[in-house]
C-alpha positions as CSV (number, residue, x, y, z in Angstrom):
1,M,70.0,-177.5,27.7
2,E,72.2,-176.8,24.6
3,K,70.0,-176.4,21.4
4,N,72.6,-177.9,19.0
5,L,74.0,-180.9,20.9
6,H,74.7,-183.7,18.4
7,V,72.2,-186.6,18.7
8,N,73.4,-190.1,18.3
9,I,71.5,-191.8,15.5
10,V,73.1,-195.0,14.4
11,S,72.5,-197.4,11.5
12,E,70.3,-200.7,11.9
13,R,73.5,-202.7,12.4
14,F,74.7,-200.7,15.3
15,I,71.3,-201.2,16.9
16,R,72.0,-205.0,16.7
17,A,75.4,-204.5,18.0
18,A,74.0,-202.8,20.9
19,G,71.7,-205.8,21.6
20,L,68.5,-204.5,20.0
21,S,67.7,-207.6,17.8
22,V,65.8,-206.1,15.0
23,C,65.8,-209.3,13.1
24,L,66.1,-207.4,9.7
25,A,67.3,-210.5,7.7
26,A,65.0,-213.2,8.9
27,L,61.8,-212.3,11.0
28,T,61.2,-216.0,11.5
29,A,64.1,-216.3,13.8
30,C,62.5,-214.0,16.1
31,G,59.1,-215.5,16.0
32,G,57.5,-214.9,12.6
33,G,56.1,-212.2,10.6
34,S,54.7,-209.2,11.9
35,S,51.1,-207.6,11.7
36,T,52.6,-204.2,12.2
37,T,54.2,-203.7,8.8
38,T,54.7,-200.3,7.7
39,D,53.8,-198.4,4.5
40,T,56.9,-196.5,3.5
41,T,55.2,-194.7,0.6
42,S,52.7,-192.6,2.2
43,T,52.8,-189.1,3.2
44,T,50.7,-187.4,5.8
45,T,50.3,-183.9,7.0
46,T,49.8,-183.2,10.7
47,A,48.8,-179.5,9.9
48,G,45.8,-178.5,12.0
49,V,46.2,-180.8,15.0
50,Q,47.4,-179.1,18.3
51,C,49.1,-176.3,16.4
52,S,48.2,-173.6,19.1
53,Y,48.7,-175.7,22.1
54,N,49.9,-173.0,24.6
55,W,50.4,-173.2,28.5
56,S,52.1,-170.8,31.0
57,A,51.4,-171.3,34.6
58,L,53.1,-171.4,38.1
59,N,53.7,-175.0,39.3
60,T,53.5,-174.5,43.0
61,D,55.1,-177.9,43.7
62,P,57.7,-177.4,46.1
63,L,60.1,-179.3,44.2
64,V,59.3,-177.0,41.2
65,N,58.2,-173.6,42.3
66,L,58.6,-172.3,38.7
67,T,56.5,-171.0,35.8
68,S,56.0,-173.9,33.3
69,T,55.7,-172.7,29.6
70,A,55.0,-174.7,26.3
71,N,54.1,-172.8,23.0
72,W,53.5,-174.8,20.0
73,S,52.9,-173.5,16.6
74,C,52.8,-174.6,12.8
75,S,53.8,-173.3,9.5
76,D,53.2,-174.7,6.1
77,T,56.4,-177.0,6.6
78,T,57.3,-177.1,10.3
79,R,55.7,-177.8,13.7
80,S,57.6,-175.8,16.3
81,L,57.9,-175.8,20.0
82,K,59.3,-173.1,22.4
83,A,59.2,-174.2,26.1
84,N,61.2,-174.0,29.3
85,G,61.3,-177.7,30.2
86,V,59.4,-177.1,33.5
87,P,56.8,-179.8,34.2
88,D,53.2,-178.5,34.6
89,H,52.3,-181.3,37.2
90,A,53.4,-182.4,40.6
91,V,56.8,-184.4,40.5
92,G,58.7,-186.7,42.8
93,P,59.5,-187.9,45.2
94,F,62.8,-188.9,43.4
95,N,64.3,-190.7,46.3
96,I,67.8,-191.0,44.8
97,Q,71.3,-190.7,46.2
98,A,72.4,-187.3,47.0
99,D,74.8,-186.7,44.3
100,L,72.3,-187.6,41.8
101,D,69.4,-185.3,43.3
102,F,69.4,-182.5,40.9
103,T,67.1,-179.6,41.2
104,I,64.7,-178.8,38.2
105,K,65.7,-175.5,36.3
106,A,64.2,-173.8,33.6
107,Q,65.7,-174.6,30.1
108,T,65.7,-173.0,26.8
109,I,63.9,-175.4,24.4
110,D,63.5,-174.4,20.8
111,V,62.8,-177.5,18.6
112,S,61.0,-178.1,15.3
113,A,60.1,-181.2,13.1
114,T,58.4,-181.5,9.7
115,I,54.6,-181.2,9.5
116,T,54.4,-183.8,6.8
117,P,56.2,-186.9,8.2
118,V,56.9,-189.8,6.1
119,V,57.9,-193.3,6.8
120,T,61.3,-193.8,5.3
121,S,62.5,-197.0,7.1
122,T,61.4,-200.3,7.6
123,T,63.4,-201.0,10.6
124,G,64.0,-197.6,12.2
125,A,67.1,-195.5,13.1
126,A,67.9,-195.3,16.8
127,I,67.6,-192.1,18.5
128,Q,68.2,-190.3,21.8
129,T,65.4,-188.0,22.2
130,A,62.4,-189.6,21.2
131,G,60.2,-186.5,21.1
132,Y,58.5,-183.9,23.3
133,A,55.4,-183.9,25.1
134,L,52.8,-181.3,24.6
135,N,53.8,-179.6,28.0
136,G,57.4,-179.2,26.8
137,I,59.0,-182.2,28.6
138,K,61.4,-184.4,26.7
139,F,60.9,-188.0,26.2
140,E,64.3,-189.5,26.5
141,P,64.0,-193.3,27.6
142,G,67.8,-194.1,27.8
143,T,70.1,-193.5,30.4
144,G,74.0,-192.4,30.8
145,G,74.5,-195.1,33.2
146,N,76.6,-198.2,32.2
147,C,78.7,-201.2,33.4
148,A,81.8,-202.8,31.9
149,S,81.8,-206.6,31.1
150,T,84.1,-207.1,34.1
151,A,81.8,-205.7,36.7
152,T,81.1,-208.0,39.7
153,S,79.4,-205.4,41.9
154,T,76.7,-202.8,41.8
155,D,79.2,-200.1,43.2
156,T,78.9,-196.9,41.2
157,T,81.5,-194.9,43.1
158,T,84.5,-193.4,41.3
159,G,86.6,-196.0,39.6
160,A,84.1,-198.8,39.9
161,A,83.2,-201.0,36.9
162,C,79.8,-199.3,36.9
163,T,78.7,-195.8,36.7
164,M,75.5,-193.8,36.9
165,L,77.1,-191.1,34.8
166,G,80.2,-191.6,32.8
167,N,81.8,-194.3,30.6
168,A,82.5,-197.5,32.4
169,G,81.6,-199.9,29.8
170,T,79.1,-200.8,26.9
171,W,76.3,-202.4,29.1
172,R,73.7,-199.6,29.3
173,M,71.5,-199.4,32.3
174,E,67.8,-199.1,32.1
175,A,65.9,-196.6,34.1
176,L,62.8,-198.5,34.5
177,G,61.9,-202.2,34.8
178,Q,64.9,-203.1,37.1
179,T,65.9,-202.6,40.8
180,T,69.6,-203.1,40.6
181,F,70.2,-199.2,40.2
182,N,68.1,-196.5,41.4
183,F,67.5,-193.8,38.9
184,G,65.0,-192.0,41.2
185,T,61.9,-191.9,38.7
186,D,58.8,-190.5,40.0
187,G,55.2,-191.3,39.6
188,S,55.3,-190.0,36.0
189,N,58.3,-192.0,35.2
190,G,60.5,-188.9,35.2
191,H,63.5,-187.6,36.7
192,V,66.0,-184.7,36.6
193,Q,69.3,-184.8,34.6
194,P,72.4,-182.8,35.4
195,G,71.6,-179.3,34.5
196,G,68.2,-179.4,35.9
197,V,66.4,-181.0,32.8
198,Y,63.3,-183.0,34.0
199,H,62.4,-185.6,31.4
200,Y,60.0,-188.7,30.9
201,H,61.5,-192.2,30.7
202,G,58.1,-193.8,30.3
203,M,54.3,-193.2,30.7
204,P,53.9,-189.5,31.8
205,E,51.1,-190.4,34.3
206,K,50.5,-187.0,35.8
207,F,50.5,-185.2,32.6
208,I,48.0,-187.8,31.0
209,D,45.9,-187.0,34.2
210,K,46.0,-183.5,33.6
211,L,45.0,-183.7,29.9
212,G,41.6,-185.2,31.4
213,K,40.7,-187.5,28.5
214,G,39.9,-190.4,31.2
215,N,40.6,-194.1,30.9
216,Q,40.2,-196.3,27.8
217,T,40.9,-193.2,25.6
218,M,43.5,-192.9,23.0
219,T,45.3,-189.9,24.1
220,L,47.8,-187.6,22.0
221,V,50.6,-186.7,24.5
222,G,53.2,-185.3,22.1
223,W,55.1,-185.2,19.0
224,A,58.1,-187.5,18.1
225,S,61.3,-186.0,16.7
226,D,60.5,-187.2,13.1
227,G,57.1,-185.4,13.3
228,F,54.7,-188.4,13.9
229,P,52.5,-188.1,16.9
230,M,52.9,-189.9,20.1
231,Y,50.0,-191.7,22.0
232,A,49.8,-193.1,25.4
233,R,48.8,-196.7,26.5
234,Y,45.4,-197.1,24.5
235,G,44.8,-197.7,20.9
236,H,42.1,-199.3,18.7
237,V,41.5,-203.1,19.0
238,D,41.6,-203.0,15.2
239,A,44.2,-200.5,13.9
240,S,42.2,-199.6,10.9
241,N,38.8,-199.4,12.5
242,A,37.8,-196.5,14.8
243,Q,34.7,-198.3,15.9
244,S,36.5,-201.3,17.2
245,G,36.9,-200.1,20.6
246,V,40.2,-199.5,22.5
247,K,42.4,-201.7,24.6
248,V,46.0,-201.4,26.2
249,L,48.6,-201.9,23.3
250,T,51.5,-204.0,23.9
251,S,55.1,-203.8,22.7
252,S,56.8,-206.6,20.8
253,W,59.9,-206.6,22.9
254,R,60.8,-209.0,25.6
255,K,63.5,-209.9,28.0
256,K,65.9,-212.5,26.4
257,T,65.9,-215.9,27.9
258,S,69.6,-216.0,28.4
259,P,72.2,-213.3,28.7
260,D,74.5,-212.4,25.9
261,S,78.2,-213.4,25.8
262,G,80.3,-211.0,27.8
263,R,77.5,-209.7,29.8
264,P,78.2,-209.1,33.6
265,S,76.6,-211.9,35.7
266,A,72.9,-212.1,35.8
267,T,73.0,-213.2,39.4
268,I,74.3,-209.7,40.3
269,F,72.6,-207.9,37.6
270,P,69.2,-209.6,37.0
271,M,68.0,-209.7,33.2
272,G,66.4,-206.5,32.4
273,T,69.1,-204.5,34.2
274,F,70.5,-203.5,30.8
275,L,69.3,-202.3,27.3
276,Q,71.0,-205.1,25.8
277,D,68.8,-207.6,27.7
278,Y,65.8,-207.0,25.3
279,E,64.9,-208.4,22.1
280,Y,62.2,-207.8,19.4
281,V,60.0,-210.6,18.5
282,A,57.9,-209.6,15.4
283,G,54.1,-210.2,15.8
284,S,54.3,-210.9,19.6
285,G,52.6,-207.7,20.4
286,D,50.7,-204.8,18.8
287,L,53.6,-202.7,17.9
288,D,56.5,-202.7,15.5
289,E,60.3,-202.4,16.7
290,C,59.8,-198.8,17.0
291,N,56.8,-199.2,19.3
292,G,54.6,-197.8,16.7
293,R,52.0,-198.8,14.2
294,T,49.9,-197.4,11.3
295,G,46.2,-196.8,12.1
296,V,43.3,-194.5,12.7
297,T,43.3,-192.2,15.7
298,P,41.0,-189.6,17.0
299,E,43.0,-186.7,15.6
300,F,43.8,-188.7,12.3
301,P,40.6,-190.6,11.1
302,K,42.1,-191.6,7.9
303,G,45.0,-193.2,9.6
304,I,48.8,-192.3,10.4
305,Y,51.7,-193.9,11.6
306,H,52.1,-193.2,15.3
307,Y,54.3,-194.2,18.3
308,M,52.8,-195.5,21.6
309,V,54.1,-194.9,25.1
310,T,53.7,-198.4,26.6
311,G,53.9,-199.8,30.2
312,S,56.5,-202.3,29.4
313,W,59.9,-202.0,27.7
314,P,60.8,-200.1,25.5
315,Y,58.3,-197.8,27.3
316,V,59.2,-195.0,24.8
317,H,60.3,-195.6,21.2
318,R,64.2,-196.0,20.9
319,C,64.0,-195.5,17.1
320,V,62.1,-193.6,14.6
321,K,60.7,-194.5,11.2
322,G,60.6,-191.2,9.6
323,T,63.5,-188.7,9.0
324,V,64.6,-186.4,11.9
325,T,65.5,-182.9,10.5
326,A,68.0,-180.6,12.0
327,G,66.6,-178.9,15.0
328,A,64.1,-181.6,15.9
329,T,65.6,-182.8,19.0
330,G,67.3,-179.8,20.8
331,G,69.9,-181.9,22.3
332,G,70.3,-183.5,25.8
333,A,72.3,-185.0,28.3
334,A,73.8,-188.5,28.1
335,G,71.3,-191.3,27.3
336,G,69.7,-192.9,24.3
337,M,71.3,-195.9,22.8
338,P,75.0,-197.2,23.5
339,P,77.8,-196.2,21.4
340,P,78.5,-198.5,18.5
341,R,80.9,-201.3,19.6
342,P,84.1,-201.6,17.7
């Protein structure tokens, strides 16, 4: 993995252009006001939370057979991760076509983010690498697959109007929630990029099991690229009340009821195949457009903005509310948000 690969962070107008209807100008047009408003003035320190998470052990899974290492540390200003990107749990089967069946390889991951994250945006800035799990595995929900508007077939061979890796068009394929294209994700919603990078597109089920917090527990699984914590599946019924019990939190994104103009046929490519098939409906779920909210958590009883990994789209946040500092993402292969349209 290249440490300094440029990460595509685009403005909110480009998010809209990519089909992510943020509804900045008029929330009522997308279903009314949201209960997940974000305080853009508070500063929170994450010092003292999982600052000494360290892991090193051989993963004997036949698809891995490598030592997995992850070492987190904190300074007065920075949370840092040094890891090799090797998963610490069983993986596969990937069940993917032979030319995309890549072998997991050790990487050099050396990333850092602020230890005092601040919410600086009300709508979020799009990002490719959402963050890293505690075990050093990257969260990258987008893909490098795409189709041209002229696509009339699911063929992805060389020269076709769709490609799993390349640049055929602007209609960006999703890894999860569709069956048109097979990205070979495993039981932890992970697969392997070219170069041997294993990464998560959604709920890291086997890692959650390994953490051993059990069901119905709000579980810290990693840190986002802007320094805020990432939790999986469960959150408090009342975001501000730690005694209110927990529930499965839901995103506020949904499939559009009709395809956008210029989209390839929904008969051939059912809705949900492409990133642009989803829209944000403020207040329809528990979370904001970046799949996060402000509230109390076990590690932050006074409350903090945090992201949720959810069981439905976007699965992992596609934008961040804080500031991503240099060195926070470490780079990655193609994926994330589509490029801005002309």
